[in-house]
N, C-alpha and C positions, 0 to 999 in steps of 0.2 A: 454809619450806623443810625442815621436819622429816619430811615424808612421803616415804619412799624408795620411789618407784614411777615407772618410766620413762613410763608413760602420763600420770601427773600432770605430770612435767617437760616432756613434749611439750605438754601443754595450757598450762603456764606460758609456754613459748616462744611459743605462739600469741598469748597475751594481751600479752606483752612487745612482740611485733612490732606488734600492733594499736595500742598506746599509744606506739609509737616510743621505747622505753625507753633506747635508746642515747644519747638527749639528756637523760635524766632522772637524778636522784639516787635510787638504790635502796638499801633496807635490807632484809636478810633475817634471819630468826631460826630457830634450831634448838632442839630440846629434848633430852631425855636419850637418845633413841633414834636410832640410825643417824647419829650426829653426823659421824663421819669421812667416810663416803661422801657424805652430803648436802652437807657443806662443800666437798668436792672438786667435786661437780657444780655447785654454785652459783658457785664460783670459775671453773670452766671456762666457765660462761655469762657471765662478766664482771661478776659481782656481788661487790663488794669488802667492803661493810659488812655483816658477819655477826655477829649477836648470839647468844650462848648464854643461853637462858632457863631452863635446868634446873639442878638440883643447887645451888640457892641456900639459904643458911641465914639466915633472918630471925627472930630470937628472938621479937619481939612477935607474929609470925604463929603461931608454935608455941603461944604462950599463948592466942591467940584461938581456934585450932583446938581446943585442949583445953577451953576454955570451951564452945564449941559442942557438942563431942562429949558433954560431961557432961550437957547439956540435952536430948539426943536420947532420947526414950522410945519413940517409935513411928516407923514409916516415913514417915508424913505429916509429922512434924517436919522431916525432911530437905527435903521439897518446899517447906516454908514458911520456911526459913532466909532471913533478910534479909541479902543480900550487898551490898557497895558497888556503886553504879550500878544496883542492881536486877537484877543478873545472876541469872537464874532458878535456883532450887534443883533444878528438873527435870533440869538438865544435870549437876549433881553426882550426883543419884540414878543417872542412867544411866551415868556414869563409874564409880561404885562397883560397880554391877551388872555392868558389863563386866569389871572387875577380878576380881570374885568368880566370874563365869561360873556364876551360879545362876539359878533360876527367879524368885526374889524376893530382895529385899535382906536380908542377914544382919546384924542389929544386934549380934550377939555377936562379930563379926569384930574382932580386936584392932587391925587396920590402919585402922579407920574414921577415927581421928584423923589418921593419915598422909594419907589420901585428902582429908580436909577441908583439911589444910595445903597439899597440892598445888594444890587449887582456889583457895584464898586467894592462894597464891604466883602462880598464873597471872593472877589479877586484878591483883595489884600490879605484876607485871612487864609486863603488857599496858599498864597505865596509864602506867608509866614509858617504855615504848617509844614510845607515841603522843605523850607530852609531849616527849620528846627529839628525835623525828624529824619531828614535825608533818606527817604524810603528807596528800597530796591524794587518795590512793587506797590502800585496803587490799585485798590479794589473799590468799586463804586456800584451802587444799586442802579443808577441811571447815568446817561450821558446828557440828559436834558435837565431843566429846572435850574434856578439860580444857585441852588446848593451844590449841584454836581458838575454842571457844564464848565464853570471856570476852573475847578480843580483838575478836571479831566484834560482840558486844553493846556493848562500850565504844566502839568506832569508830563504830557507828551512833548511839550516844547523843551522840557529839560531832559528828553530822551529816557524818561522813566517808564518802563512797561506799565500799561494801564489795562485793567480787565473790567468790563462792564458785566455785572451779574444779572442780566435779564433772565426772565423766565416766562415762557409762553407755551400754550398748548400742553401744559402739564409737565414739561421737562425743561431742564436748564438750556438756555439759549445764550450762553456767554459769548462775548467777542472781545477782541483786543484792539487797543489803540497804540500804534507805534509812532505815528506822527500826528500833529494836531488836527490836520484835515480829516483824519479817520473818524472824527466825531460825527461826520455826516454819513457814516456807515449806517447809523440810525438804530437799527435793530438787528439781531442775529438773523442771517439769511444766507442762502447759497450764493457764492460769488459767480463770476462768469462761467458758462458751461465748459469752455475750453481749459479751465483750470482744474476740472474735476477728474480725479484719478479713479474712475469707476469702470468696471468691465461692461461690455455691451449687454451681456446676458443679465447683469444686475440692473442695468438701466431699464430693460424691459419689465423686470419685476417692479421697479420703482414707479413706472408709469401706471401700472395696474393699481398699486397701492394709493397713488395720488387720486386716481379716479374713484376708488372705493371710499376714501375718506370724504371726498366732495359730495358723493351721492348721499352719504349718511348726513353730511352737513346740511344738505338741502332738505332733508327730512326733519330737521330740527334736533339732531342728535350730536351736535358739535360740543366739544369740551371747552372751547374758548368763549369768552364773553361776547365778542363781536358776532360769532357764529350763532350763538343762542339768541341774541337780540334780533338778528337779521332773519332767522329761519324757523325759530321755535314757535312763533305765534303769527296770527294774521291770516287773512283770506289767501287761499292757494291759487285762485284764478282771477285774472284781471278782467273786469267786466264794465269798463268805463268808456268804451269807444262810441257806442251807439252808431250814429250815421257818419261819424267823423272819418272812419277808415275808408280810404279809397283803394281800389284794387291796384296793386303795383307799388304802393307806397311802402317805404322801409320804416321800421320802427327802431329807433335808437334810444337806448337808455343812457341818461346822464346821471352818474352817481356823484353826489356832492360830498366832499370830505367834511369831517367834523371841524367846525369853525375855529375852535380855540384849543384843540388838543395838539399843540406843538407842530404847526404846519411846516415849519422850516427844518424839521428833523433830518431830512435828507439833503438839505442845501437848496431848497426851493428858491429860484431866482427869476423866473419869467413872469411871475405875478407877486404882488406884495403879500397877499393872503388868499384864503379860499373864497372870500366874498368877491374880491376883484376878479378872480378866475371865473367864478360863477356868472357874474354880470357880463363879462366880456364874452364868455362862451354863449350865453343866451342871445346876446346882441347879434352875433354872427349866425347862430343856428337858425334864428327865425327867418333869415334870408333864404334858407334852403326849404322850399315849399314841397319838395319831393319826399320829405321825411316827417314822420310824427315823432316828436321828442318827448320822452318820458323823464321827468325830473324827479329824482329820488333823494330824499334826505339821508344823512348818515344814521345808522342805528344807534350810535352812541349819543346822539343829540338829546334824547329824552333821558337817558341814563345819567348823563352829566348834569342835567338840570340847567337852570338859567332861563332867560326870557327870549332866547334866540330861536325863532320858528321860521322855517324856510319860506312858507307862503307869505309871511309878513314882510320878507326882505326883497321879494321880487316885484316887478311892475304889475299893476292891476290889469293892464290892458294887453296881456299876452295874446298872441294870435291863436287860432283854434288848433294849430298843429303843435302847440307846446302845452303839455299837460303836467301839472304839478301833482304828483301822486300823494294821496292821503297816506298816513302812517299805518293804516290798518291792513295793508297788503304785505304778505310775506315776500321776501326776496325771491322765493321760488316762482311766484306768480309773475314777477317782472322778467326774470331770465327766460322763462318758458315763452314769453310773448315777444321779447325783443329780438331783433336781427343782429344787433351790434351794440357796442358799449363805448361811452366816453367817460374817462375818469382821470383824476390827477395822478394818483399812484396807488389806487385802492386794491385790496385783495380781489375785488371783483374782476379785474383784468385776467387774473389766473383762472378764476372760475369760468368766465365766459369762454376764454380761448380753449380751455381743456375740453369743452363740449362743442367746439367747432364754430364759435361765434367770435368774429374779429373785435379787437379792442384798440382804441386810440388813447394813448396817455399824453401827458402834457410836458412833464419835466423829469429830471432825474429823480429816481426813487430807490427801490430795492430790487428791481428785476429788469430794468430797461436794457441792461447789457446782454440779457438772454435772447433778445430779439424775437420774442413771440408776440409782443404788442407793438403797434406802430408808434415809433418815437419821432416826433417832429424835430426839425433842425433848429427851430427858434420859436419864440412866442408868435410872431407873425405867421410862420408856417403852420402852426397849430390852428390858428384862427382861420386861415385860408382853407385848410383841409375840411373844416366843418361844412363848407359850401360845396364840397366835391363828393364823389363816390369813392372815397378812400377805402372803404370796406371791400371793394371789388379788386383791390390791388394785392390783397393778402394771400399768400400761399398757405391755405389753412391746414394742409396736412403737415407741413413743416412746423407751422406755429403750434398746432396741437401737440405734436411730438415733444417740442421743447417745453411747452407749458406743463404737460403731464409729467415730464421728468422733474421739473422744478417743484411741482406739487408733491411728487413722491419724496423728494429730498426734504422738503419743508414740513409736510404734514406727516410723513412716515417716521418711524423710529426703528432702531435696531431691535431684532426679535428678543434679545435678552432683556430689553427694557420694558417689556409689555406689562409687567406687574408693578413698575415704579413710575406711574404717571399720576401726578397730583391734580387736584382741582385747580381752576384758575385762581390767580392771586386775589381776584375780586370776591371769591367765595371764602371770606375770612372765617366765618363760623365753622364751615365744613372743614377747613384746614385745621383749625384748633381741635376739632373732634377726632380727626382721623390720624394726625401726624404721629402720635406716640405708638399706636399699633402698627402704622405703616412702617416706621423705622425698625421696630422690633421684629416684624415678620419678613423683612426684605434685606437682611444684612448682607447676604452674598451679592445681590444685585447692586446694592449701594456701594459695596466695596469695589465692584467692577467699574461703577461710575467714577469713583475716585481714581482708580488706576488709569482710566481713559483721560481724565482731566489732567493728571500728572504728565502724561505723554503729550497731550495737546499743548500744555504750557511750554514745553520744551521744543515744540514744533514751530514751523513757519506759518502754519494755518491761522487765519484770522478768526474763522467762525467755528465754534466748538461743535455745534450740532452737525454741520457738514462734515467735519473731521470724523466724527463717530460714524456717520453714514458711509463715508469713503472707506473706512477701515472695518466695515462689517459686510458679511455676505448674505445674511438672512435679515429680512425686514418684516415689519407688520404695520398695519394702520394704527393710528392713535386710538386709544380707548374712547369709545363713545357711549353715552348713556343708552340703555336698552329701552 
């Protein structure tokens, strides 16, 4: 209950209704942030047992944090710290990176020991909470952050079903953790295509829906924050080549991920972080003189704030065939101009492939098993491909078909849900304004959502949104602003 967001509390209420929580014993926990308002909301919802898990001083953990901090010499050392229950060091790395708001982890930060203490404290308090309450189900707002990652991992280690109440694109995107390693599922998304129980005729419908949403997304009518930032503003045509473009040269866009927004969420292992990936990618790319490389920063960079600016992080003496794009170009301008894409695990790979442009990804993410993007065998293989014509090896018709199906499943919704799509969690004021009327006017649809949730919880399906799509015959595209 520590995440103060009305979209989240709406999703929590859906889950509580699905498990009929009025007949159960519930325990909630808060952390250091937003305690007063979160407690007020939790009590208003009828939850009485509320634990404060922040601001604890446990001397032996301070000693342990100091010992760990003294032994850290490299960034890799943090990734390899052995925590109780095997809680992965990747999540500590991302927590520190988020606090520092830098492109890569700063080992000179005097707060490193404090961050390690917070992580150790979260593990200890999560262990105590689980032992004291013996839950049959654990429900969390996220699987990341030092508040949630340890309790998610420890609960799954104890074979306690764990549900992550993500929300994205205006609808619930819940997913389950059955084993600790499921934490790297990362976000709600369709699993491998061969697991999907969908008729061929429905797959055709879904492909059309996926394309419909992406076309509107490119026009700046997306409902999600990332889509709004990438496509709702900026120049729609790229006009920066001048005499640089030579006939026959390929143009490949390189989309850089957000530096500190939990890069290890899917289990990133081939690079330490996005900056290392970016530097290594450019080092090899500049050797390929047959390509003009367009380097594009992540749309979240400005929104998140901080002092991390792409052009300041890259070498000043880049060759003429590497162009760092200014932020005033819309994503539409880039995709229209580029012949292919390189990204770590960005949504852009779905967008490019759906419209017949090949994509090269780097590491495991949330769609590599669908086989529409080129997935290298290793770090070395990825870097080697940058110097080749990898884009000519892609069967684009097969890739397009798979990407469009993925897009339909991910961006589409069941037809009955067309009236119950909320604003993005980032639109906090709008959520506050519309939620009371939204709930009052859509009781039947909300009831159907709860019924679906109840069935999904009892099923073997890990991803709730995919489960809904598999068990529906009519679909529509997500609501987009007119």
